[in-house]
N, C-alpha and C positions, 0 to 999 in steps of 0.2 A: 563443478560438479559439486553436488550437496554432501558433506560430509555426515557421517552417522555418530561423530566424536563430538563427546561434549563438550561445549563451549565454558572454557575456565577464565574466559576475558574479565578482567574487573572494571567495573565502571569509573570512571572520571570523575569526579564532581568538580562542581569552580567553587572556587575560596570565595571568591566576593570580592577580595582585595588585591588591588595593583593588576588585573588581568590575570593572573597565575591560575595553573591550573595543576589541585593536585591529584593522584591518585590514590583510591583508596580500596581495599577488597570491600566488596558492598554484599558479601552474602556467598552461599557455593552455587556450583552452576548445576541447571536442571538436571533431573534423573529421567529415565523413561518413566519412571511408576509417575512421579510428577507429571509428566505429560501426558498421561493416559488419564493420571484422575484429573485434570484438567479439559480435556476432550469430552470427561463423561459427564460433568455438571452439566447440568439442564441449564437454557438459555436464560432461562427466570434466575439459577441463581449463582449465574456468568454475571450478572446485573448485578446482584444484589452483595457479594466479592468485592462490588467495586473499579471490576475488568481486569486484566491481567496483569497488569504492575501491581494493583495494588495486594489483589490474591498474592502475587510472586513473592512480594515484602513481608506479608505475611507468615509465606513459606520459607523466611531466609533465605529465597533464590538471589543470585547475583541477576540485577534486572538486563544488564548485558547479554547472558545465556537465555533468560526467558524471553525476551524478546526477539530472539533469533526462531523461535521454536513456536509463540505462543499468538496467539492476538482474542480482541475481546469475543469473538463469536465464536473460537476453535482454535485451528493450530496456523501454522506457515507452513509452507510446502517442506523445509527441514526440521519441523515438529513431526510433521507426518513420515518424514523417512526415519525417524530415529525408532520408531512405534512400529517398521518392517524388519522382518527378520532377512537379515541379509538376502538367505536364498529366495526372499519372494517380491523382490524389490521391482518386478516387471519389467516390461522394453517400452522403448520409448512409444511416442503418442502419432500416431501416424494423421494424416491430412484428414482420412474417410474421418479417423474418431473424432477428430476436434470439430467438423461438420456435425455431424451427430449431436456433441454436446449442443454445438450451437441452436439448433433444428428442433431441440427439446423445449416445449412451451416452461415457462418459469416455475409452474405448480408443480411440472414432473421433476425437474431438476430439485427442487423442495424434498419432495418425496423419497429423489435417489439419497439424501444426503448430504447436496451438493459437492463441489466436483472432485474433489477427495472423496469420499467413501465409494463416489463413480466411478471413479479415474483405478482405485484398490480393486473393485467386483470387474471391469473391463481385464486386467492385468498391467495396468499401464505403470509405466515408475513416476512417481511423485513427482520428480524434480523437473519430468518432462513435461507432466500434465501441469505443472504448476505454472510454466512459460507461455502456455497456450490460454488454459481454460481458468476463470472466476465462477463464483456462485451462482453468478445472472447472465453469463454468457462468455465471451472471451476477453484475453489481455489483449495487449496493442498486439505481440507478436505471434499471437495464436491469427488474427485476423489479417497479417499479412500472408501469415501460410496459404492462407485460401486464397489469397489475391493470382492471379496469372501474374506474373514477372511484368510483362507489358504492361499492367493495368496500375502498378503501385504510386503512380503520381510524382509529383512537384514537392520540392519544400514548401513549409507553409510561408507567409510572408507578413510583415507587419500589419499590412492593411486585413488581411485576414485574420489573425489574432486577433485584432480590434472588433471587427464584424461579428465573429463569436461573442468578446466581454459583452459589448453593447447590446446583443437579444435578452429579451427578456426570459426570467428562467420559464417558462410556461412555453414560448416558443421553441428555448433549447429542448426540452422534454418532447415537445412535438416532431422536432428535429431528430429526432432518437438519439441523443445524446452525441456528444462530440466525434467519437468514431464515426457513426453513419453520417454527420454532417460533412465532415472532412473528406470522406470516401464522393459524397454528393461535388464535393467543391473541387477534386480532382487531387487534390492532398495528399502527399505518403503520411501511412498512419504513424511510423514512426516519427518523423516532424512530427504532425499532430501532436502526439500522445507528449512530447517535450512540454508544451507550451498550452494544452487546453486542458479541462476538466468538462464533467458534467455539468458543474454548477459557475463554472468562471476558466480561472487560470489558476498554471502550476508556478511559485515561483518565478519559472524561467521566464512565463511568459509575463507577466507581471514587468517583469525586468529589461526585456524586450522592448516594453511599449513607452519607458521615460527616457528621454535626455540623458546623454551621458553626462553631462554637468551631472545630473539630482541623481545618481543612482545610490548615493549615500553612503555612511561608513560600515566598516565591519561590526556585528553585535558583540557586544561584551558582558563578562559575567554579571556583571552588575544589571544590567537590561534582560538577561537570561532567568536571573533570578527574580524580578521583578514581575513577569510573564509568567512566571513560575507560579507566585503568591498571590495572583492575581482570581479571586472568585471565578466561578463559571460562567455566572451571572455576568459578571461584567468583562468578561473574554467575548460573552458573546454583542455583548450592548458597543463593545469595538471594534466588533466588525470581522472579527476573528483574526489570528497574528499576521496575515497579510498585510491587512491594513492597521493592525495597529504599528508595526514594523516600520511601515511608509510616514505613520504620523510622528512616529521619534525620530527619523530618519539615517532608518538601518538599511544597508543592503540586502 
């Protein structure tokens, strides 16, 4: 269950020498006032602030604490729960409510203010809703909730992971994304969700397709720092972190 208690964990930062990690305080735990302030910033202001991480650093907030509550576009379920008075935390989401949200046109979802505001308006507990809803549809768990028990499919196999990976992006879109595609293939949503994304594969999916002898070595602090310092344009040119990590021989 999600907690309303402030996170006070300290961020651990790589020292970059000898592979060691040194724990250092990185600001103070985020407060409800700060969560509210971020939520109320317009999308444009959030972008101008550099996203939640840059904004949190500028406010002297610990990244670990902020990351548990904020996203670049709004709040995580835990952040939304923090803003709800204890007596107003609502009831668990029902299958009927999951279906209603799924059936809402995308424009109506936007007008409702996204899944968090919609769930609050329905008197649904944010933690329960967050496990099942997204701003554009459903999470894997939400989709599974709507599937009759006997229709939940079989675990995904390597051949199916490869088939999804090899589909052009346009074909992936036409298939309705990985979730709709997996259902059409008779694959269980939870199994598919471990390996597939709408644009390709998760790290687990990429790893599954590698021969056992080619799975690389654990990432070092030096490599983490190298990726961190790459300009955004260079990260894009490298093909994203997965392609870059493979090129470095990292698992």
